[in-house]
C-alpha positions as CSV (number, residue, x, y, z in Angstrom):
1,M,206.5,-147.8,205.3
2,I,204.7,-145.7,202.7
3,Q,207.3,-144.2,200.5
4,T,207.3,-140.5,199.6
5,F,207.7,-141.3,195.9
6,S,206.7,-144.3,193.8
7,S,206.6,-144.9,190.1
8,T,203.4,-144.4,188.1
9,I,204.3,-147.3,185.9
10,R,201.6,-149.8,185.3
11,R,201.2,-153.0,183.2
12,K,200.6,-150.9,180.0
13,E,203.8,-149.1,180.4
14,M,205.8,-152.3,181.1
15,D,204.2,-154.0,178.1
16,A,205.2,-151.1,175.8
17,V,208.8,-151.3,177.0
18,L,209.0,-155.1,176.7
19,T,207.6,-155.0,173.2
20,C,210.2,-152.5,172.3
21,M,212.9,-154.8,173.6
22,V,211.5,-157.8,171.8
23,D,211.4,-155.9,168.6
24,E,215.0,-154.7,169.2
25,K,214.0,-151.1,168.8
26,T,216.1,-149.6,171.5
27,G,217.8,-146.6,169.8
28,P,216.1,-143.4,168.6
29,G,213.6,-144.3,166.0
30,E,209.9,-144.8,165.2
31,L,208.7,-144.8,168.9
32,N,210.5,-141.5,169.5
33,T,208.6,-140.0,166.5
34,R,205.2,-141.4,167.7
35,F,205.8,-139.9,171.2
36,I,206.7,-136.5,169.8
37,Q,203.6,-136.5,167.6
38,T,201.4,-137.3,170.5
39,L,203.1,-134.6,172.6
40,K,202.5,-132.0,170.0
41,E,198.8,-132.9,169.9
42,F,198.7,-132.8,173.7
43,T,200.5,-129.5,174.2
44,G,199.7,-127.7,171.0
45,C,203.4,-126.9,170.4
46,D,204.7,-126.4,166.9
47,G,207.7,-128.7,167.2
48,A,209.6,-130.8,169.7
49,V,212.7,-133.0,170.2
50,A,213.2,-135.6,173.0
51,F,216.7,-135.6,174.5
52,R,218.5,-137.9,176.9
53,S,218.6,-135.3,179.7
54,P,217.2,-132.0,180.8
55,S,220.7,-130.5,180.6
56,L,220.9,-131.4,176.9
57,A,217.5,-129.8,176.3
58,L,218.6,-126.6,177.9
59,A,221.8,-126.6,175.9
60,Y,220.0,-126.8,172.6
61,A,217.5,-124.1,173.7
62,L,220.3,-121.7,174.6
63,R,222.0,-122.4,171.3
64,A,218.8,-121.6,169.4
65,I,218.3,-118.4,171.4
66,A,222.0,-117.5,170.8
67,L,222.4,-116.1,174.3
68,E,225.9,-114.7,174.8
69,K,228.2,-116.7,177.0
70,G,228.7,-115.3,180.4
71,S,225.2,-113.8,180.5
72,K,223.2,-113.9,183.7
73,I,220.3,-116.4,183.7
74,L,217.5,-115.9,186.3
75,V,216.6,-119.1,188.1
76,S,214.3,-119.7,191.1
77,A,216.2,-120.5,194.2
78,L,213.8,-123.5,194.7
79,A,214.2,-124.9,191.2
80,P,215.8,-128.3,190.9
81,S,219.6,-128.3,191.3
82,W,220.3,-129.6,187.7
83,Q,219.3,-126.1,186.4
84,Y,222.1,-124.5,188.4
85,R,224.7,-127.0,187.4
86,A,223.7,-127.0,183.7
87,V,223.7,-123.2,183.5
88,V,227.2,-123.0,185.0
89,D,228.5,-125.9,182.9
90,L,227.2,-124.2,179.7
91,G,229.2,-121.1,180.5
92,Y,226.6,-118.8,182.0
93,E,226.0,-117.2,185.4
94,V,223.2,-118.1,187.7
95,L,221.2,-115.3,189.3
96,P,218.9,-117.0,191.9
97,L,215.6,-115.4,192.7
98,D,213.6,-115.5,195.9
99,V,210.1,-116.8,195.9
100,S,206.6,-116.2,197.2
101,E,205.8,-117.8,200.6
102,E,202.2,-118.6,199.3
103,T,203.3,-120.5,196.1
104,G,207.0,-121.3,196.3
105,L,207.3,-119.6,192.9
106,V,209.3,-116.6,191.7
107,T,207.2,-113.4,191.7
108,L,206.8,-110.6,189.2
109,E,208.7,-108.4,191.6
110,S,211.6,-110.8,192.0
111,V,211.9,-111.2,188.2
112,E,211.9,-107.4,187.8
113,E,214.7,-107.1,190.3
114,G,216.6,-109.8,188.6
115,I,216.4,-107.9,185.3
116,K,217.7,-104.8,187.0
117,D,220.6,-106.8,188.3
118,G,221.5,-107.8,184.7
119,G,219.4,-111.0,184.1
120,R,219.2,-111.7,180.4
121,L,217.0,-114.8,180.4
122,L,214.5,-116.4,182.8
123,L,214.5,-120.2,183.2
124,L,211.1,-120.7,184.9
125,H,210.4,-123.9,186.8
126,E,206.7,-124.2,187.5
127,T,207.2,-126.1,190.8
128,M,204.6,-128.3,192.3
129,G,202.4,-127.8,189.2
130,I,201.5,-124.3,190.2
131,L,201.6,-121.5,187.6
132,P,202.9,-118.0,188.3
133,D,201.5,-114.9,186.7
134,L,202.8,-115.9,183.3
135,E,201.0,-113.2,181.4
136,K,202.6,-110.4,183.4
137,I,206.1,-112.1,183.5
138,A,206.0,-112.6,179.8
139,A,205.1,-108.9,179.4
140,L,208.4,-107.9,181.0
141,G,210.1,-108.7,177.7
142,I,212.8,-110.9,179.0
143,P,213.4,-114.1,177.0
144,L,211.7,-117.0,178.8
145,I,212.3,-120.8,178.9
146,E,209.5,-122.6,180.7
147,D,210.1,-125.8,182.7
148,I,206.8,-127.7,182.8
149,S,208.1,-130.9,184.3
150,H,205.6,-130.5,187.2
151,S,203.0,-128.4,185.4
152,V,202.4,-130.2,182.1
153,G,198.6,-130.3,181.5
154,A,197.8,-127.1,183.4
155,V,195.6,-124.6,181.5
156,L,195.2,-120.9,182.4
157,P,191.6,-119.6,182.4
158,P,190.6,-117.9,179.2
159,Q,191.7,-114.3,178.9
160,E,190.1,-111.4,176.9
161,S,192.0,-111.0,173.7
162,S,191.7,-108.9,170.5
163,E,193.4,-109.6,167.2
164,S,192.8,-106.1,166.0
165,N,192.3,-102.9,168.0
166,P,191.5,-103.7,171.6
167,A,190.2,-100.2,172.2
168,A,187.7,-100.7,169.5
169,G,186.7,-104.1,171.0
170,E,186.8,-105.8,167.6
171,N,187.3,-109.5,167.2
172,Q,187.5,-110.0,171.0
173,Q,187.6,-113.7,172.0
174,K,188.4,-115.8,175.0
175,V,191.9,-117.2,174.8
176,E,193.0,-120.3,176.7
177,R,196.7,-120.7,177.4
178,K,198.4,-123.9,178.3
179,A,201.5,-124.2,180.5
180,G,204.5,-124.3,178.1
181,S,203.0,-121.8,175.6
182,F,204.5,-118.6,177.1
183,G,208.2,-119.0,176.5
184,L,210.5,-119.0,173.5
185,Y,211.1,-122.7,174.4
186,T,209.8,-125.1,176.9
187,I,211.4,-128.0,178.7
188,M,209.4,-131.0,180.0
189,G,211.5,-133.4,182.1
190,L,211.0,-137.1,181.7
191,E,213.0,-138.1,184.8
192,E,212.0,-140.7,187.4
193,F,209.5,-138.7,189.4
194,D,208.5,-136.0,186.8
195,S,204.7,-135.9,186.0
196,V,205.4,-137.8,182.8
197,T,208.4,-140.2,183.0
198,A,210.5,-142.0,180.5
199,G,212.9,-143.2,183.2
200,G,215.1,-140.3,182.2
201,G,215.4,-137.5,179.6
202,A,213.5,-134.4,178.6
203,V,211.6,-132.9,175.7
204,L,212.5,-129.5,174.3
205,M,209.4,-127.8,172.7
206,A,209.0,-124.7,170.5
207,P,205.5,-123.3,171.1
208,N,205.6,-121.3,167.9
209,R,206.6,-121.8,164.3
210,R,209.3,-119.1,164.2
211,E,211.2,-120.6,167.1
212,W,210.8,-124.2,165.8
213,I,212.4,-123.2,162.5
214,V,215.5,-122.0,164.3
215,L,215.6,-124.9,166.8
216,K,215.2,-127.5,164.0
217,K,218.4,-126.4,162.3
218,F,220.3,-127.4,165.4
219,T,218.4,-130.6,166.3
220,D,218.5,-131.9,162.7
221,E,222.3,-132.1,163.2
222,A,222.2,-133.6,166.7
223,P,224.1,-136.8,167.2
224,R,222.0,-139.9,168.0
225,T,223.6,-140.1,171.4
226,D,221.8,-136.9,172.3
227,I,218.3,-138.1,171.3
228,L,216.0,-140.1,173.5
229,P,216.1,-143.9,172.7
230,D,212.9,-145.7,171.7
231,L,213.1,-147.8,174.9
232,N,212.5,-144.7,176.9
233,S,210.1,-143.2,174.3
234,A,207.9,-146.2,174.6
235,L,207.4,-145.6,178.3
236,A,206.9,-141.8,177.8
237,F,204.3,-142.4,175.0
238,V,202.1,-144.6,177.2
239,Q,202.6,-142.3,180.2
240,L,201.3,-139.4,178.1
241,K,198.3,-141.4,176.9
242,E,197.6,-142.2,180.6
243,F,198.2,-138.7,181.8
244,K,194.5,-137.8,182.3
245,R,193.9,-140.9,184.3
246,N,197.0,-140.4,186.5
247,E,196.1,-136.7,187.0
248,E,192.6,-137.5,188.1
249,A,194.0,-139.9,190.7
250,R,196.5,-137.3,191.9
251,K,193.8,-134.6,192.2
252,T,191.5,-136.9,194.1
253,L,194.3,-137.6,196.7
254,F,195.3,-133.9,196.8
255,N,191.7,-132.8,197.6
256,L,191.5,-135.4,200.5
257,Y,194.8,-134.2,201.9
258,Q,193.9,-130.5,201.5
259,R,190.7,-131.0,203.5
260,A,192.7,-132.8,206.2
261,V,195.0,-129.8,206.8
262,M,192.5,-127.0,206.4
263,S,191.9,-126.5,210.1
264,G,195.4,-127.2,211.2
265,K,198.5,-124.9,211.7
266,N,200.4,-126.4,208.7
267,K,199.5,-125.0,205.3
268,T,199.9,-126.1,201.7
269,F,200.5,-123.7,198.8
270,V,197.9,-121.5,197.1
271,R,197.2,-122.8,193.6
272,G,194.8,-122.2,190.7
273,L,191.5,-124.1,190.7
274,D,190.4,-126.9,188.4
275,A,192.8,-127.1,185.4
276,A,194.8,-124.0,186.3
277,S,197.3,-126.1,188.1
278,T,198.3,-129.7,188.1
279,V,199.3,-132.0,191.0
280,W,202.8,-133.3,191.3
281,S,203.0,-134.1,195.0
282,F,201.6,-132.7,198.3
283,P,203.7,-129.9,199.7
284,L,203.1,-128.8,203.3
285,V,204.7,-125.8,204.9
286,L,205.2,-126.8,208.6
287,N,204.6,-124.5,211.5
288,G,207.0,-126.5,213.6
289,A,210.3,-128.3,213.3
290,F,210.8,-130.8,210.5
291,K,212.5,-133.4,212.7
292,E,209.5,-133.5,215.1
293,V,207.1,-134.0,212.2
294,K,209.3,-136.5,210.4
295,S,209.6,-138.6,213.6
296,Y,205.9,-138.5,214.1
297,C,205.2,-139.7,210.5
298,S,207.9,-142.4,210.8
299,R,206.1,-143.8,213.8
300,K,203.0,-144.0,211.6
301,E,205.1,-145.7,208.9
302,I,204.9,-142.7,206.5
303,E,208.0,-141.3,204.9
304,I,208.2,-137.6,204.3
305,K,211.0,-135.6,202.7
306,L,212.1,-132.0,202.6
307,A,210.6,-130.6,199.3
308,Y,213.7,-128.6,198.3
309,E,216.6,-130.7,199.6
310,N,217.9,-131.0,196.0
311,S,217.2,-127.4,194.9
312,V,219.3,-124.6,193.5
313,F,219.3,-123.1,197.1
314,S,221.2,-126.2,198.4
315,L,224.1,-125.3,196.1
316,L,224.4,-121.7,197.1
317,S,226.9,-120.2,199.6
318,E,225.7,-119.1,203.0
319,D,226.0,-115.5,202.0
320,E,223.8,-116.1,198.9
321,Q,221.3,-118.1,200.9
322,A,221.0,-115.3,203.5
323,K,219.7,-113.0,200.8
324,L,216.9,-115.4,199.9
325,K,214.8,-115.2,203.1
326,V,211.6,-116.9,201.8
327,A,213.5,-119.6,199.9
328,K,215.5,-120.3,203.1
329,K,212.4,-120.7,205.2
330,L,210.7,-123.0,202.7
331,S,213.8,-125.1,202.3
332,L,213.7,-125.8,206.0
333,R,210.0,-126.1,206.6
334,C,208.3,-127.4,203.4
335,V,207.9,-131.2,203.2
336,L,206.4,-133.6,200.7
337,F,203.8,-136.3,201.7
338,P,203.3,-139.4,199.6
339,L,201.0,-138.8,196.7
340,Y,201.0,-140.8,193.5
341,P,198.4,-142.7,191.3
342,R,199.3,-146.1,192.6
343,L,198.8,-145.2,196.2
344,G,196.1,-147.5,197.6
345,S,193.0,-146.3,199.4
346,D,194.1,-147.7,202.8
347,S,197.4,-145.9,202.5
348,A,195.7,-142.7,201.5
349,Q,193.3,-142.8,204.5
350,K,196.3,-143.5,206.8
351,I,198.0,-140.4,205.4
352,V,194.8,-138.3,205.8
353,K,194.6,-139.3,209.4
354,V,198.2,-138.3,210.1
355,L,197.8,-135.0,208.3
356,G,194.9,-134.1,210.5
357,T,196.9,-134.9,213.7
358,L,200.4,-133.5,212.9
359,P,202.2,-131.9,215.9
C-alpha cells in the first residue's frame, strides 16, 4: 500500500540527529542557533525563535501584539484544528471564515465580512502551499499572523513599488515578496508532515525589525522548556538545507499528477505558477462520493485521505458548519493523494494511472 504521507527524512537528516545524540547536545543550544540563522537567511526575516509547538509560537505572537483577551480572531474554517484549540485555550474567540472553492483559502470578501463581525486579528494558514491575495488582505489594516507551514519558500511575482511619490513615478522598482513577509509575525510549523519538519515544533518569525524588538523582549525570558531542543533543530537545519531539492521533487510529481487529471471530472486547486506557490501534497476535489473513490484507490493499493479531516471545520457545531457552505463541500469532497520526495518512480506512475481512471 502506498501511504498518503511519508517522511522526507534521508540519510543526511538521520546523521545530523545521531551526531547530536552522540555529542549529548539534546537541549536548546548551538544547533538551535545555527538553524535560526539559516532560516533568517532563507526567509529574509529580521528575527526568529524556534519553539516546541505551534501553539507556543502563537501564544508568544499574541503576547507581542498585546491583543486583548476575549477578542475575536479570524481563522480559515479549513485551517488545521490546532489553531482553533490554541486560540480558545489562550482566552480568545474563534471566528471561522468560509473559503474559495477554487483555492480552499479565505477570500478578501470573507475577511472583510469577518472584520465587520468584530474580528480583531487574522490568523492566515496558507493551505496546500497556495498563497491568497496577500497584498489586498494586508491592505485591509487588520493585524495579520501568517502560517507558512505549507507555503514556506513561495515567492509572489514582483510588484510595482515606489519609495517616494507613486504619482510622480520616482524610484519605482520591482519588489519581490516572500510568503511570511506580510504579517506582523509568521509561524512556520515543524510538525511531522509540514514542508520542513523537525519531528515537532514551530518557528515564530518577525519579518521586520520593529516587531522583532518587541518579540525579543518576551522570548529572551522564555523558559528552556519552551524552546526547541537541539535534537529537533538538527533535523530542521538539514531539512532547510535540503528544501530546494525536496521542493523540486514535489513539483515534478505534482506536474505529473496535474496532467493526469486535466481531462477528468475531478479538479485540483488553482495555484500560482512557478515560485508563486509551493507543493505540500496533491489535493483533488472529487466530483463523486469519497467512499467510492477511496475503495477504488484501495484496490489499487493507494491510500488517500480527506484533506480536511483534522481542520477547524471538524470542531465546529452543526449550526456553525451550515453557514460555511464551501468549506463544508470541500471537507467532504477534497482528498489527498500520496506526494512526497521519497516516492519512487514506479509508485508515482501507478498513482498517475489511477488519477487518470478515477470513477
